[in-house]
VOPAGU-2260 file (C-alpha; in pm, 1 decimal, decimal comma):
REM VOPAGU-2260
SITE   aa  ch    i         X         Y         Z
SITE  MET   A    0       0,4       0,1      -0,2
SITE  PHE   A    1     276,9     241,1      94,4
SITE  LYS   A    2     468,5     162,1    -227,0
SITE  LYS   A    3     160,1     244,4    -434,6
SITE  PHE   A    4     114,6     571,9    -250,4
SITE  ALA   A    5     483,9     659,3    -282,5
SITE  ALA   A    6     482,6     583,3    -655,7
SITE  THR   A    7     170,5     797,7    -708,5
SITE  ALA   A    8     318,5    1082,3    -505,8
SITE  LEU   A    9     641,2    1065,0    -705,9
SITE  VAL   A   10     455,5    1075,3   -1037,7
SITE  LEU   A   11     249,6    1373,0    -922,0
SITE  ALA   A   12     555,6    1553,5    -785,8
SITE  LEU   A   13     725,1    1522,6   -1122,6
SITE  ALA   A   14     416,9    1602,0   -1330,4
SITE  VAL   A   15     295,5    1915,1   -1153,0
SITE  PRO   A   16     605,4    2127,3   -1222,9
SITE  ALA   A   17     592,8    2017,1   -1586,1
SITE  PHE   A   18     235,1    2141,0   -1617,4
SITE  ALA   A   19     311,4    2460,7   -1429,0
SITE  GLN   A   20     606,9    2540,8   -1654,9
SITE  ALA   A   21     450,5    2437,5   -1985,6
SITE  PRO   A   22     459,6    2720,8   -2239,5
SITE  LYS   A   23     136,6    2911,0   -2251,2
SITE  THR   A   24     129,5    2957,5   -2626,3
SITE  GLU   A   25    -178,2    2750,1   -2698,5
SITE  THR   A   26    -470,8    2942,9   -2844,5
SITE  PRO   A   27    -729,8    2670,9   -2912,1
SITE  HIS   A   28   -1028,6    2906,8   -2898,3
SITE  LEU   A   29    -870,5    3147,8   -3146,0
SITE  ASP   A   30    -760,7    2862,6   -3372,9
SITE  LYS   A   31   -1117,3    2730,7   -3381,3
SITE  ARG   A   32   -1249,8    3078,9   -3463,4
SITE  GLU   A   33    -994,1    3121,0   -3744,3
SITE  THR   A   34   -1097,0    2787,9   -3896,5
SITE  HIS   A   35   -1462,9    2887,4   -3877,7
SITE  MET   A   36   -1397,2    3229,1   -4035,5
SITE  GLU   A   37   -1197,9    3068,0   -4318,5
SITE  LYS   A   38   -1492,4    2836,4   -4388,3
SITE  ARG   A   39   -1730,0    3133,9   -4390,4
SITE  ILE   A   40   -1510,8    3315,6   -4643,1
SITE  GLU   A   41   -1492,9    3006,4   -4866,4
SITE  GLN   A   42   -1869,4    2958,5   -4840,1
SITE  GLY   A   43   -1922,9    3325,2   -4928,0
SITE  LYS   A   44   -1701,9    3289,7   -5236,0
SITE  ALA   A   45   -1882,7    2971,7   -5340,7
SITE  SER   A   46   -2228,4    3119,8   -5300,9
SITE  GLY   A   47   -2136,8    3452,8   -5458,2
SITE  ALA   A   48   -2213,5    3646,8   -5139,7
SITE  LEU   A   49   -1851,8    3765,7   -5146,3
SITE  ASN   A   50   -1714,1    3901,9   -5468,7
SITE  GLU   A   51   -1348,0    3852,4   -5561,4
SITE  LYS   A   52   -1230,6    4182,3   -5412,2
SITE  GLU   A   53   -1418,1    4132,0   -5082,7
SITE  ALA   A   54   -1291,8    3775,7   -5047,0
SITE  ALA   A   55    -931,6    3881,2   -5116,6
SITE  ARG   A   56    -958,0    4158,9   -4855,7
SITE  MET   A   57   -1097,7    3919,2   -4591,8
SITE  GLU   A   58    -831,2    3658,1   -4670,1
SITE  LYS   A   59    -557,7    3922,2   -4636,8
SITE  ARG   A   60    -697,5    4020,4   -4296,4
SITE  MET   A   61    -703,2    3651,8   -4194,9
SITE  ASP   A   62    -333,5    3633,0   -4286,6
SITE  LYS   A   63    -264,3    3939,9   -4072,0
SITE  LEU   A   64    -451,1    3786,2   -3776,4
SITE  GLU   A   65    -250,6    3464,9   -3811,1
SITE  SER   A   66      73,1    3664,9   -3831,8
SITE  ALA   A   67     -20,4    3857,4   -3516,9
SITE  GLU   A   68     -88,7    3524,9   -3343,4
SITE  GLU   A   69     250,4    3387,6   -3446,6
SITE  LYS   A   70     419,1    3706,5   -3324,3
SITE  ALA   A   71     242,8    3673,4   -2988,2
SITE  LYS   A   72     359,2    3311,9   -2958,0
SITE  ALA   A   73     719,0    3387,2   -3059,8
SITE  ASP   A   74     847,1    3449,4   -2706,7
SITE  GLY   A   75     689,5    3131,5   -2570,4
SITE  VAL   A   76     403,1    3299,0   -2381,7
SITE  VAL   A   77      79,6    3454,1   -2501,6
SITE  THR   A   78      -2,3    3712,3   -2236,4
SITE  LYS   A   79    -351,2    3813,5   -2131,7
SITE  GLN   A   80    -307,0    4144,8   -2315,2
SITE  GLU   A   81    -195,1    3966,5   -2633,6
SITE  ARG   A   82    -492,7    3729,3   -2609,2
SITE  THR   A   83    -728,2    4025,9   -2565,8
SITE  ARG   A   84    -575,9    4204,6   -2865,3
SITE  LEU   A   85    -598,2    3889,7   -3081,6
SITE  ASN   A   86    -960,1    3826,2   -2980,1
SITE  LYS   A   87   -1056,4    4185,2   -3059,1
SITE  LYS   A   88    -896,1    4153,0   -3402,1
SITE  ALA   A   89   -1088,4    3831,1   -3455,7
SITE  ASP   A   90   -1412,2    3998,6   -3337,3
SITE  ARG   A   91   -1369,2    4280,6   -3590,4
SITE  LEU   A   92   -1284,1    4042,0   -3870,6
SITE  SER   A   93   -1578,4    3815,3   -3796,0
SITE  ARG   A   94   -1813,6    4114,0   -3789,2
SITE  ASP   A   95   -1673,8    4240,6   -4120,0
SITE  ILE   A   96   -1706,1    3898,3   -4286,7
SITE  LYS   A   97   -2073,0    3898,4   -4187,9
SITE  ARG   A   98   -2118,8    4253,9   -4311,1
SITE  GLU   A   99   -1954,4    4180,4   -4647,6
SITE  LYS   A  100   -2150,0    3859,2   -4696,3
SITE  HIS   A  101   -2478,6    4035,3   -4636,2
SITE  ASP   A  102   -2423,7    4356,7   -4829,4
SITE  GLN   A  103   -2562,9    4427,8   -5174,9
SITE  GLN   A  104   -2241,8    4345,3   -5360,3
SITE  THR   A  105   -2225,1    3996,3   -5503,2
SITE  ALA   A  106   -1996,3    3806,3   -5735,3
SITE  PRO   A  107   -2109,5    3796,6   -6099,4
SITE  LYS   A  108   -2313,3    3487,7   -6175,8
SITE  GLN   A  109   -2156,5    3246,6   -6421,9
């Protein structure tokens, strides 16, 4: 019984510092949002809701968001301020994708 307890305690003692010191560069929520926004842009292009110019502009902004995310991750930690800034950028982009998809401009029908 004591050996089992000692083994468990040893594993936990080694694992906890590893978790505590793991780099905090993961941005799963933002990654999921980026994937969803990319799908929305592709769907808008396919349906004609986004014309070529609108789609290119939204894709360029997606690239800028991804670059900003990579820059935030570069030092090994994404701070709370960096996360806030990235999420605000994503909020604006998401809003603008919706606005462009629902405006009067459409791609020419083929």
